[in-house]
C-alpha positions, 0 to 999 in steps of 0.5 A: 809915127816914122819907121828906120829900117838897116838893109832896106834896098833889097830882100826882107829888109825892101819887104819890111819897108814896103809893108810899112809904106802899105800901111801909111808908115813914113820910111827912112831906111838904109843900105851899104853900097847899091845905090840902083837896089835903094832907088827900086825899093823907093820906087816899089814904095812909091808904087803902093803909096805915093804920099808916104814919106821914104828916103834912103840913106847910105850907111856902113853899120859897122861905122858909130861915128857915121851911125849917130849922123845919119840919125840925126839927120832922120830925126831931123827930117822925120820928126819922130821915129816910132820903131827901129827895126835892125836887119842889115846882116851879113854871112861870111861862112867857113869851118872855125879851124879856117876862119879868118880873123877878118871874117870873124870881125866883120860879121861880130861888127856888122851883125851884132855891135851895128844893131847895138849902135843903132839902137844906142842912138835911139835910146834918148829919142825913145825915152824923152817920147816914152814910147819907142820899139826895137825889133832885131832880125835874127835866126836859127843859127842863134842856137848854132849852126854849122860853118857859121860861128861868127854869124850864129855868135853874132845873132846868139848875141843879139838875141841877150842884147833884145831881152837886156833892153827890154829889161832896161827900157820896159819902164819907160815906154820901150819894147823890145823883141826879136824876130828868128828867122828861118830860110827865106828866099832873099838875094842872100840865100839864093848866094849863100845856102848850099843846096845840101841845106835847101834840101835839108831845110825842105825835107825836115820844116813841117810845112815842108816849103821856104819862107817868104820876105813879106811873111817876115815883114808882117810879124815886123809890121805888127811889133812896131804896132799898137796892136804890139804894145804888150809884146816885150823881150820876146823871141819870135820865130819865123820858120815855119815850125823848125827850131833849129839848123844843122 
C-alpha cells in the first residue's frame, strides 16, 4: 500500500513523507517548483529506510489535466495507492477590501480546487479497490481569520468537501477526514506569521507553545493506517487546545 502526498518537499508535507517511510509505506509526493527541496526530502527518506520506494513529481495542483496525468503515472508506478493526503497550500494575506482578484483566485485554486482535482482523480482507483483514505490538511482559519478571507474561505470549503466525501464514499470503503492545524513551525509560518500573531498564539494556546510538523505527521499516519479505518467525516484539531484564530 502506498501514499500520495501533495506538497511534500518541505514543512508538514515533508514530515508526513518521512513518517510514512519510517512506517514502511512507499510514498509518491509532489512539489511545485523547488527541485532541491524535493531531492532533500528523498535524501532524508532514504536515510530513514532506503528500502522504501519514494518518488517526487513536479505538479501544479491548480492544473486538473496535469493532475490526472501525474496520478496515472503514480498508479502505474506504485500499483496500489491506499491514501491521499492533500497538504499543498499557499497564503496570500490581505484585508478583504484590498484583496486583488489574483490573490483570491490563486488561493482558492490551490487550496480548494486543487484538493478536489486530486481526490477526483483517485476516486475510481479507490472504488475499484473498495478501500481508500482521503486526508485533507486544514487550518484554524477555517472558522475565520483576519487578513485571510481567501485562505479561510478555501479551508472552510475543504471541511465541507471532506464531510461530503465521507457520506458519498463511506459505503464504498473510503474514509475522508480533515486535520485542522494550529500554528506549526514551518518555513511558511516563518515567512508569513506576523510577530503579533506569534505572541497571541503563545499567550492563548493552553500548551503555551507552537506545534511541530511531526505532530501533524503522527495523526495523518494514524488516519492512513488500519487503526484509523473507523474514523470518517471527522475534523480533528491538532492545535494544542486553541480552537480559534484572531
